[in-house]
VEXKOL-659740 format. One record per residue (C-alpha): residue in one letter; x, y, z. Coordinates in Angstrom, 1 decimal. Each point is the difference from the previous one (the first is absolute). Layout:
<atom><drenmar>A</drenmar><X>X</X><Y>Y</Y><Z>Z</Z></atom>
...
//
This chain:
<atom><drenmar>X</drenmar><X>17.7</X><Y>5.5</Y><Z>-0.6</Z></atom>
<atom><drenmar>X</drenmar><X>-0.4</X><Y>2.3</Y><Z>3.3</Z></atom>
<atom><drenmar>X</drenmar><X>-3.1</X><Y>-1.2</Y><Z>2.6</Z></atom>
<atom><drenmar>X</drenmar><X>-3.3</X><Y>0.4</Y><Z>-1.0</Z></atom>
<atom><drenmar>X</drenmar><X>-3.2</X><Y>0.3</Y><Z>2.3</Z></atom>
<atom><drenmar>X</drenmar><X>-3.6</X><Y>-1.0</Y><Z>-0.4</Z></atom>
<atom><drenmar>X</drenmar><X>-3.0</X><Y>1.1</Y><Z>2.0</Z></atom>
<atom><drenmar>X</drenmar><X>-2.8</X><Y>-1.9</Y><Z>1.1</Z></atom>
<atom><drenmar>X</drenmar><X>-3.1</X><Y>1.2</Y><Z>-1.7</Z></atom>
<atom><drenmar>X</drenmar><X>2.3</X><Y>0.7</Y><Z>-3.3</Z></atom>
<atom><drenmar>X</drenmar><X>0.9</X><Y>-1.3</Y><Z>-3.5</Z></atom>
<atom><drenmar>X</drenmar><X>3.0</X><Y>1.3</Y><Z>-1.8</Z></atom>
<atom><drenmar>X</drenmar><X>0.0</X><Y>-0.2</Y><Z>-3.6</Z></atom>
<atom><drenmar>X</drenmar><X>3.4</X><Y>0.4</Y><Z>-1.4</Z></atom>
<atom><drenmar>X</drenmar><X>0.6</X><Y>1.0</Y><Z>-3.6</Z></atom>
<atom><drenmar>X</drenmar><X>2.8</X><Y>-0.6</Y><Z>-2.2</Z></atom>
<atom><drenmar>X</drenmar><X>1.2</X><Y>0.0</Y><Z>-3.7</Z></atom>
<atom><drenmar>X</drenmar><X>1.3</X><Y>-3.6</Y><Z>-0.8</Z></atom>
<atom><drenmar>X</drenmar><X>2.2</X><Y>1.8</Y><Z>-2.6</Z></atom>
<atom><drenmar>X</drenmar><X>3.2</X><Y>0.0</Y><Z>1.1</Z></atom>
<atom><drenmar>X</drenmar><X>3.6</X><Y>0.6</Y><Z>-0.7</Z></atom>
<atom><drenmar>X</drenmar><X>1.9</X><Y>-3.1</Y><Z>-0.4</Z></atom>
<atom><drenmar>X</drenmar><X>2.1</X><Y>0.8</Y><Z>3.0</Z></atom>
<atom><drenmar>X</drenmar><X>-3.1</X><Y>-0.2</Y><Z>2.1</Z></atom>
<atom><drenmar>X</drenmar><X>-1.4</X><Y>-3.0</Y><Z>-1.8</Z></atom>
<atom><drenmar>X</drenmar><X>3.0</X><Y>-2.2</Y><Z>1.0</Z></atom>
<atom><drenmar>X</drenmar><X>-0.3</X><Y>1.6</Y><Z>3.8</Z></atom>
<atom><drenmar>X</drenmar><X>-3.6</X><Y>-1.2</Y><Z>0.1</Z></atom>
<atom><drenmar>X</drenmar><X>0.8</X><Y>-3.5</Y><Z>-1.6</Z></atom>
<atom><drenmar>X</drenmar><X>2.2</X><Y>-0.5</Y><Z>2.3</Z></atom>
<atom><drenmar>X</drenmar><X>-2.4</X><Y>-0.8</Y><Z>3.2</Z></atom>
<atom><drenmar>X</drenmar><X>-2.2</X><Y>-2.0</Y><Z>-2.2</Z></atom>
<atom><drenmar>X</drenmar><X>0.2</X><Y>-3.6</Y><Z>0.8</Z></atom>
<atom><drenmar>X</drenmar><X>0.8</X><Y>-3.0</Y><Z>-2.4</Z></atom>
<atom><drenmar>X</drenmar><X>-3.4</X><Y>-1.1</Y><Z>-0.7</Z></atom>
<atom><drenmar>X</drenmar><X>-1.4</X><Y>3.8</Y><Z>-0.6</Z></atom>
<atom><drenmar>X</drenmar><X>3.1</X><Y>0.1</Y><Z>-2.7</Z></atom>
<atom><drenmar>X</drenmar><X>-1.7</X><Y>-3.0</Y><Z>-1.7</Z></atom>
<atom><drenmar>X</drenmar><X>-3.3</X><Y>1.2</Y><Z>0.0</Z></atom>
<atom><drenmar>X</drenmar><X>1.5</X><Y>3.4</Y><Z>-1.5</Z></atom>
<atom><drenmar>X</drenmar><X>2.1</X><Y>-2.2</Y><Z>-2.5</Z></atom>
<atom><drenmar>X</drenmar><X>-3.6</X><Y>-1.8</Y><Z>-1.4</Z></atom>
<atom><drenmar>X</drenmar><X>-1.1</X><Y>3.5</Y><Z>-1.1</Z></atom>
<atom><drenmar>X</drenmar><X>0.5</X><Y>2.2</Y><Z>-2.6</Z></atom>
<atom><drenmar>X</drenmar><X>2.9</X><Y>2.4</Y><Z>-0.1</Z></atom>
<atom><drenmar>X</drenmar><X>-2.0</X><Y>3.4</Y><Z>0.9</Z></atom>
<atom><drenmar>X</drenmar><X>-2.1</X><Y>-2.6</Y><Z>2.6</Z></atom>
<atom><drenmar>X</drenmar><X>2.7</X><Y>-1.2</Y><Z>1.2</Z></atom>
<atom><drenmar>X</drenmar><X>1.8</X><Y>3.4</Y><Z>0.8</Z></atom>
<atom><drenmar>X</drenmar><X>-2.9</X><Y>1.0</Y><Z>1.5</Z></atom>
<atom><drenmar>X</drenmar><X>-0.7</X><Y>-2.6</Y><Z>2.5</Z></atom>
<atom><drenmar>X</drenmar><X>3.3</X><Y>-0.2</Y><Z>1.3</Z></atom>
<atom><drenmar>X</drenmar><X>-0.4</X><Y>4.3</Y><Z>0.4</Z></atom>
<atom><drenmar>X</drenmar><X>-3.2</X><Y>-0.5</Y><Z>2.1</Z></atom>
<atom><drenmar>X</drenmar><X>1.2</X><Y>-3.1</Y><Z>1.9</Z></atom>
<atom><drenmar>X</drenmar><X>3.5</X><Y>1.8</Y><Z>0.9</Z></atom>
<atom><drenmar>X</drenmar><X>-2.4</X><Y>2.5</Y><Z>1.0</Z></atom>
<atom><drenmar>X</drenmar><X>-2.5</X><Y>-1.4</Y><Z>2.2</Z></atom>
<atom><drenmar>X</drenmar><X>2.9</X><Y>-1.5</Y><Z>1.8</Z></atom>
<atom><drenmar>X</drenmar><X>1.7</X><Y>3.1</Y><Z>0.5</Z></atom>
<atom><drenmar>X</drenmar><X>-3.2</X><Y>1.6</Y><Z>1.7</Z></atom>
<atom><drenmar>X</drenmar><X>-0.4</X><Y>-2.9</Y><Z>1.9</Z></atom>
<atom><drenmar>X</drenmar><X>3.4</X><Y>-0.3</Y><Z>1.2</Z></atom>
<atom><drenmar>X</drenmar><X>-1.1</X><Y>3.7</Y><Z>0.9</Z></atom>
<atom><drenmar>X</drenmar><X>-2.8</X><Y>-1.2</Y><Z>2.3</Z></atom>
<atom><drenmar>X</drenmar><X>1.3</X><Y>-3.1</Y><Z>1.5</Z></atom>
<atom><drenmar>X</drenmar><X>3.5</X><Y>0.6</Y><Z>0.5</Z></atom>
<atom><drenmar>X</drenmar><X>1.2</X><Y>-3.1</Y><Z>-1.9</Z></atom>
<atom><drenmar>X</drenmar><X>2.2</X><Y>-0.1</Y><Z>-2.7</Z></atom>
<atom><drenmar>X</drenmar><X>-1.9</X><Y>0.0</Y><Z>-3.0</Z></atom>
<atom><drenmar>X</drenmar><X>1.9</X><Y>-3.0</Y><Z>-1.6</Z></atom>
<atom><drenmar>X</drenmar><X>-1.1</X><Y>-2.0</Y><Z>2.9</Z></atom>
<atom><drenmar>X</drenmar><X>-3.8</X><Y>1.0</Y><Z>0.1</Z></atom>
<atom><drenmar>X</drenmar><X>-1.9</X><Y>-3.5</Y><Z>-1.0</Z></atom>
<atom><drenmar>X</drenmar><X>-3.6</X><Y>0.1</Y><Z>-1.7</Z></atom>
<atom><drenmar>X</drenmar><X>-2.7</X><Y>-2.7</Y><Z>0.3</Z></atom>
<atom><drenmar>X</drenmar><X>-2.9</X><Y>0.7</Y><Z>-2.7</Z></atom>
<atom><drenmar>X</drenmar><X>-4.1</X><Y>-0.3</Y><Z>-0.4</Z></atom>
<atom><drenmar>X</drenmar><X>-1.7</X><Y>-2.1</Y><Z>-1.6</Z></atom>
<atom><drenmar>X</drenmar><X>-0.3</X><Y>3.0</Y><Z>-2.7</Z></atom>
<atom><drenmar>X</drenmar><X>3.7</X><Y>0.4</Y><Z>0.1</Z></atom>
<atom><drenmar>X</drenmar><X>0.0</X><Y>3.1</Y><Z>2.7</Z></atom>
<atom><drenmar>X</drenmar><X>3.4</X><Y>0.2</Y><Z>1.9</Z></atom>
<atom><drenmar>X</drenmar><X>0.2</X><Y>-0.2</Y><Z>3.7</Z></atom>
<atom><drenmar>X</drenmar><X>2.7</X><Y>0.4</Y><Z>2.4</Z></atom>
<atom><drenmar>X</drenmar><X>0.8</X><Y>-3.2</Y><Z>1.7</Z></atom>
<atom><drenmar>X</drenmar><X>0.4</X><Y>1.0</Y><Z>3.8</Z></atom>
<atom><drenmar>X</drenmar><X>-1.6</X><Y>3.4</Y><Z>-1.3</Z></atom>
<atom><drenmar>X</drenmar><X>-3.3</X><Y>0.1</Y><Z>1.6</Z></atom>
<atom><drenmar>X</drenmar><X>0.3</X><Y>3.7</Y><Z>1.3</Z></atom>
<atom><drenmar>X</drenmar><X>0.5</X><Y>1.3</Y><Z>-3.5</Z></atom>
<atom><drenmar>X</drenmar><X>-2.6</X><Y>-0.2</Y><Z>-3.1</Z></atom>
<atom><drenmar>X</drenmar><X>1.1</X><Y>1.0</Y><Z>-3.3</Z></atom>
<atom><drenmar>X</drenmar><X>-1.1</X><Y>-0.4</Y><Z>-3.7</Z></atom>
<atom><drenmar>X</drenmar><X>1.7</X><Y>1.2</Y><Z>-3.1</Z></atom>
<atom><drenmar>X</drenmar><X>-1.2</X><Y>0.9</Y><Z>-3.9</Z></atom>
<atom><drenmar>X</drenmar><X>1.5</X><Y>1.4</Y><Z>-2.7</Z></atom>
<atom><drenmar>X</drenmar><X>-1.2</X><Y>1.3</Y><Z>-3.9</Z></atom>
<atom><drenmar>X</drenmar><X>2.3</X><Y>1.0</Y><Z>-2.4</Z></atom>
<atom><drenmar>X</drenmar><X>3.1</X><Y>1.5</Y><Z>1.7</Z></atom>
<atom><drenmar>X</drenmar><X>-1.6</X><Y>1.0</Y><Z>2.8</Z></atom>
<atom><drenmar>X</drenmar><X>-0.1</X><Y>-2.5</Y><Z>3.7</Z></atom>
<atom><drenmar>X</drenmar><X>-2.1</X><Y>1.0</Y><Z>3.2</Z></atom>
<atom><drenmar>X</drenmar><X>0.7</X><Y>-2.0</Y><Z>3.3</Z></atom>
<atom><drenmar>X</drenmar><X>-2.3</X><Y>0.4</Y><Z>2.9</Z></atom>
<atom><drenmar>X</drenmar><X>0.5</X><Y>-0.9</Y><Z>3.6</Z></atom>
<atom><drenmar>X</drenmar><X>-2.4</X><Y>-0.3</Y><Z>2.8</Z></atom>
<atom><drenmar>X</drenmar><X>1.0</X><Y>-1.0</Y><Z>4.0</Z></atom>
<atom><drenmar>X</drenmar><X>-3.3</X><Y>-1.5</Y><Z>1.2</Z></atom>
<atom><drenmar>X</drenmar><X>-2.4</X><Y>-0.6</Y><Z>-3.2</Z></atom>
<atom><drenmar>X</drenmar><X>0.2</X><Y>-1.6</Y><Z>-3.5</Z></atom>
<atom><drenmar>X</drenmar><X>0.8</X><Y>2.2</Y><Z>-3.1</Z></atom>
<atom><drenmar>X</drenmar><X>-0.3</X><Y>-0.2</Y><Z>-3.5</Z></atom>
<atom><drenmar>X</drenmar><X>1.0</X><Y>2.3</Y><Z>-3.0</Z></atom>
<atom><drenmar>X</drenmar><X>-0.7</X><Y>0.0</Y><Z>-3.6</Z></atom>
<atom><drenmar>X</drenmar><X>1.2</X><Y>2.4</Y><Z>-2.6</Z></atom>
<atom><drenmar>X</drenmar><X>-0.6</X><Y>0.9</Y><Z>-3.6</Z></atom>
<atom><drenmar>X</drenmar><X>1.6</X><Y>2.2</Y><Z>-2.6</Z></atom>
<atom><drenmar>X</drenmar><X>-2.7</X><Y>2.4</Y><Z>-1.6</Z></atom>
<atom><drenmar>X</drenmar><X>-0.6</X><Y>-1.5</Y><Z>-3.7</Z></atom>
<atom><drenmar>X</drenmar><X>-2.8</X><Y>-1.2</Y><Z>-2.3</Z></atom>
<atom><drenmar>X</drenmar><X>-1.1</X><Y>-3.8</Y><Z>1.0</Z></atom>
<atom><drenmar>X</drenmar><X>-0.3</X><Y>-2.6</Y><Z>-2.5</Z></atom>
<atom><drenmar>X</drenmar><X>-3.4</X><Y>-1.6</Y><Z>0.0</Z></atom>
<atom><drenmar>X</drenmar><X>-1.3</X><Y>2.1</Y><Z>3.2</Z></atom>
<atom><drenmar>X</drenmar><X>-3.5</X><Y>-1.1</Y><Z>0.2</Z></atom>
<atom><drenmar>X</drenmar><X>0.9</X><Y>-3.5</Y><Z>-0.8</Z></atom>
<atom><drenmar>X</drenmar><X>2.8</X><Y>-0.2</Y><Z>3.1</Z></atom>
<atom><drenmar>X</drenmar><X>-3.2</X><Y>2.0</Y><Z>1.9</Z></atom>
<atom><drenmar>X</drenmar><X>-2.3</X><Y>-2.2</Y><Z>-0.7</Z></atom>
<atom><drenmar>X</drenmar><X>1.9</X><Y>-3.0</Y><Z>1.3</Z></atom>
<atom><drenmar>X</drenmar><X>1.7</X><Y>1.4</Y><Z>3.2</Z></atom>
<atom><drenmar>X</drenmar><X>-2.1</X><Y>2.7</Y><Z>1.2</Z></atom>
<atom><drenmar>X</drenmar><X>-3.7</X><Y>-0.2</Y><Z>1.9</Z></atom>
<atom><drenmar>X</drenmar><X>-3.5</X><Y>1.2</Y><Z>-1.8</Z></atom>
<atom><drenmar>X</drenmar><X>0.5</X><Y>3.2</Y><Z>1.4</Z></atom>
<atom><drenmar>X</drenmar><X>3.2</X><Y>1.1</Y><Z>-0.9</Z></atom>
<atom><drenmar>X</drenmar><X>-0.5</X><Y>-1.3</Y><Z>-3.5</Z></atom>
<atom><drenmar>X</drenmar><X>-3.5</X><Y>2.1</Y><Z>-0.3</Z></atom>
<atom><drenmar>X</drenmar><X>2.2</X><Y>2.9</Y><Z>1.4</Z></atom>
<atom><drenmar>X</drenmar><X>2.5</X><Y>-0.4</Y><Z>-2.7</Z></atom>
<atom><drenmar>X</drenmar><X>-2.3</X><Y>-0.2</Y><Z>-2.6</Z></atom>
<atom><drenmar>X</drenmar><X>-1.2</X><Y>3.3</Y><Z>1.3</Z></atom>
<atom><drenmar>X</drenmar><X>3.0</X><Y>1.7</Y><Z>-0.3</Z></atom>
<atom><drenmar>X</drenmar><X>1.0</X><Y>1.9</Y><Z>-3.0</Z></atom>
<atom><drenmar>X</drenmar><X>1.9</X><Y>-1.4</Y><Z>-2.3</Z></atom>
<atom><drenmar>X</drenmar><X>2.8</X><Y>2.3</Y><Z>0.3</Z></atom>
<atom><drenmar>X</drenmar><X>0.3</X><Y>-0.3</Y><Z>3.7</Z></atom>
<atom><drenmar>X</drenmar><X>-0.4</X><Y>-3.8</Y><Z>0.1</Z></atom>
<atom><drenmar>X</drenmar><X>3.7</X><Y>-1.3</Y><Z>0.2</Z></atom>
<atom><drenmar>X</drenmar><X>0.4</X><Y>1.9</Y><Z>3.0</Z></atom>
<atom><drenmar>X</drenmar><X>-3.4</X><Y>-0.9</Y><Z>1.6</Z></atom>
<atom><drenmar>X</drenmar><X>1.1</X><Y>-3.9</Y><Z>-0.8</Z></atom>
<atom><drenmar>X</drenmar><X>4.0</X><Y>0.5</Y><Z>1.7</Z></atom>
<atom><drenmar>X</drenmar><X>-1.8</X><Y>1.7</Y><Z>3.0</Z></atom>
<atom><drenmar>X</drenmar><X>-2.0</X><Y>-2.9</Y><Z>0.3</Z></atom>
<atom><drenmar>X</drenmar><X>2.4</X><Y>-2.8</Y><Z>-0.8</Z></atom>
<atom><drenmar>X</drenmar><X>2.7</X><Y>1.4</Y><Z>2.5</Z></atom>
<atom><drenmar>X</drenmar><X>-2.5</X><Y>0.6</Y><Z>3.1</Z></atom>
<atom><drenmar>X</drenmar><X>-1.0</X><Y>-3.8</Y><Z>-1.3</Z></atom>
<atom><drenmar>X</drenmar><X>3.4</X><Y>-1.4</Y><Z>0.1</Z></atom>
<atom><drenmar>X</drenmar><X>1.0</X><Y>2.1</Y><Z>3.2</Z></atom>
<atom><drenmar>X</drenmar><X>-3.1</X><Y>-1.4</Y><Z>2.2</Z></atom>
<atom><drenmar>X</drenmar><X>0.7</X><Y>-3.4</Y><Z>-1.3</Z></atom>
<atom><drenmar>X</drenmar><X>3.6</X><Y>-0.2</Y><Z>0.7</Z></atom>
<atom><drenmar>X</drenmar><X>-0.6</X><Y>1.2</Y><Z>3.6</Z></atom>
<atom><drenmar>X</drenmar><X>-1.8</X><Y>-3.2</Y><Z>0.3</Z></atom>
<atom><drenmar>X</drenmar><X>2.8</X><Y>-1.9</Y><Z>-0.9</Z></atom>
<atom><drenmar>X</drenmar><X>-1.6</X><Y>-0.6</Y><Z>-3.7</Z></atom>
<atom><drenmar>X</drenmar><X>-0.2</X><Y>1.1</Y><Z>-3.8</Z></atom>
<atom><drenmar>X</drenmar><X>-2.0</X><Y>1.0</Y><Z>-2.3</Z></atom>
<atom><drenmar>X</drenmar><X>1.3</X><Y>-3.3</Y><Z>-2.4</Z></atom>
<atom><drenmar>X</drenmar><X>-0.7</X><Y>-2.8</Y><Z>2.7</Z></atom>
<atom><drenmar>X</drenmar><X>-3.1</X><Y>-1.2</Y><Z>1.2</Z></atom>
<atom><drenmar>X</drenmar><X>-3.4</X><Y>1.0</Y><Z>-1.4</Z></atom>
<atom><drenmar>X</drenmar><X>-0.2</X><Y>2.7</Y><Z>-3.2</Z></atom>
<atom><drenmar>X</drenmar><X>-1.9</X><Y>2.0</Y><Z>2.1</Z></atom>
<atom><drenmar>X</drenmar><X>1.4</X><Y>-0.4</Y><Z>3.8</Z></atom>
<atom><drenmar>X</drenmar><X>-1.2</X><Y>2.6</Y><Z>2.6</Z></atom>
<atom><drenmar>X</drenmar><X>2.1</X><Y>1.3</Y><Z>2.2</Z></atom>
<atom><drenmar>X</drenmar><X>-0.8</X><Y>0.0</Y><Z>3.7</Z></atom>
<atom><drenmar>X</drenmar><X>-1.9</X><Y>2.7</Y><Z>1.2</Z></atom>
<atom><drenmar>X</drenmar><X>2.4</X><Y>0.9</Y><Z>3.1</Z></atom>
<atom><drenmar>X</drenmar><X>2.1</X><Y>1.9</Y><Z>-2.2</Z></atom>
<atom><drenmar>X</drenmar><X>0.6</X><Y>3.7</Y><Z>-1.1</Z></atom>
<atom><drenmar>X</drenmar><X>1.6</X><Y>1.2</Y><Z>-2.8</Z></atom>
<atom><drenmar>X</drenmar><X>1.9</X><Y>3.5</Y><Z>-1.2</Z></atom>
<atom><drenmar>X</drenmar><X>0.5</X><Y>1.2</Y><Z>-3.6</Z></atom>
<atom><drenmar>X</drenmar><X>3.2</X><Y>2.3</Y><Z>-0.6</Z></atom>
<atom><drenmar>X</drenmar><X>2.2</X><Y>1.1</Y><Z>-2.7</Z></atom>
<atom><drenmar>X</drenmar><X>3.7</X><Y>-1.3</Y><Z>0.4</Z></atom>
<atom><drenmar>X</drenmar><X>1.7</X><Y>1.8</Y><Z>-2.9</Z></atom>
<atom><drenmar>X</drenmar><X>-1.8</X><Y>1.9</Y><Z>-3.0</Z></atom>
<atom><drenmar>X</drenmar><X>-1.2</X><Y>-2.6</Y><Z>-2.4</Z></atom>
<atom><drenmar>X</drenmar><X>-0.7</X><Y>-2.8</Y><Z>2.7</Z></atom>
<atom><drenmar>X</drenmar><X>-3.0</X><Y>-1.0</Y><Z>2.2</Z></atom>
<atom><drenmar>X</drenmar><X>0.2</X><Y>-1.8</Y><Z>3.0</Z></atom>
<atom><drenmar>X</drenmar><X>-2.3</X><Y>-1.6</Y><Z>3.1</Z></atom>
<atom><drenmar>X</drenmar><X>1.4</X><Y>-1.5</Y><Z>3.3</Z></atom>
<atom><drenmar>X</drenmar><X>-2.5</X><Y>-1.5</Y><Z>2.2</Z></atom>
<atom><drenmar>X</drenmar><X>0.0</X><Y>-1.2</Y><Z>3.6</Z></atom>
<atom><drenmar>X</drenmar><X>-1.7</X><Y>-1.9</Y><Z>2.5</Z></atom>
<atom><drenmar>X</drenmar><X>-2.9</X><Y>2.4</Y><Z>2.0</Z></atom>
<atom><drenmar>X</drenmar><X>0.1</X><Y>3.5</Y><Z>-0.3</Z></atom>
<atom><drenmar>X</drenmar><X>1.9</X><Y>2.0</Y><Z>2.7</Z></atom>
<atom><drenmar>X</drenmar><X>3.3</X><Y>0.1</Y><Z>-2.2</Z></atom>
<atom><drenmar>X</drenmar><X>1.8</X><Y>2.8</Y><Z>-1.4</Z></atom>
<atom><drenmar>X</drenmar><X>1.9</X><Y>-0.2</Y><Z>-3.8</Z></atom>
<atom><drenmar>X</drenmar><X>3.7</X><Y>1.7</Y><Z>0.1</Z></atom>
<atom><drenmar>X</drenmar><X>1.6</X><Y>-0.1</Y><Z>-3.6</Z></atom>
<atom><drenmar>X</drenmar><X>3.9</X><Y>0.3</Y><Z>-0.3</Z></atom>
<atom><drenmar>X</drenmar><X>2.1</X><Y>0.3</Y><Z>-2.6</Z></atom>
<atom><drenmar>X</drenmar><X>2.7</X><Y>-2.0</Y><Z>-0.5</Z></atom>
<atom><drenmar>X</drenmar><X>3.4</X><Y>1.6</Y><Z>-1.2</Z></atom>
<atom><drenmar>X</drenmar><X>1.4</X><Y>-1.5</Y><Z>-3.1</Z></atom>
//
């Protein structure tokens, strides 16, 4: 990939399809180290293919930002599994995917988190909301018209996940009602019709740029 650039006070979110040709898949798979290939081998076939594509795209983009060959990038992981570059304090990143869509967020000067969900009916919506959402969020959801409740839930969910991931946490770790720190701002956006996404980053002095990655 050609050289990429990140500006200060900027968050870039790259949007990419995880449904790729076999030729593209083989190209992306070649840049993965053995431990990531082993992790993929433990997943179901569909999940494994999407994992390989997502990690290959992440490495390709990071290579463009850092100038390091994609196959030579080394990751370390936080307590909730969030990846960081070894010797890569100058770039912060986060990834997420839902169905066949992947999002890749990057910032040069602050922690960042991103989450995406495909729009769909949510099973046991109120049960899940009661477990993970605050009282105010739950009250707002209950007061939402039933035919708009799924969309409202998913908006709240991606915001919550993005903010937690910006802190290096996950909604499934720690307290069920864990609250993200206050020094974060978030932005909701539609990366593709039928999907809802949110990105969160430290402070409020940043701009969001979305970039569509060619298949």
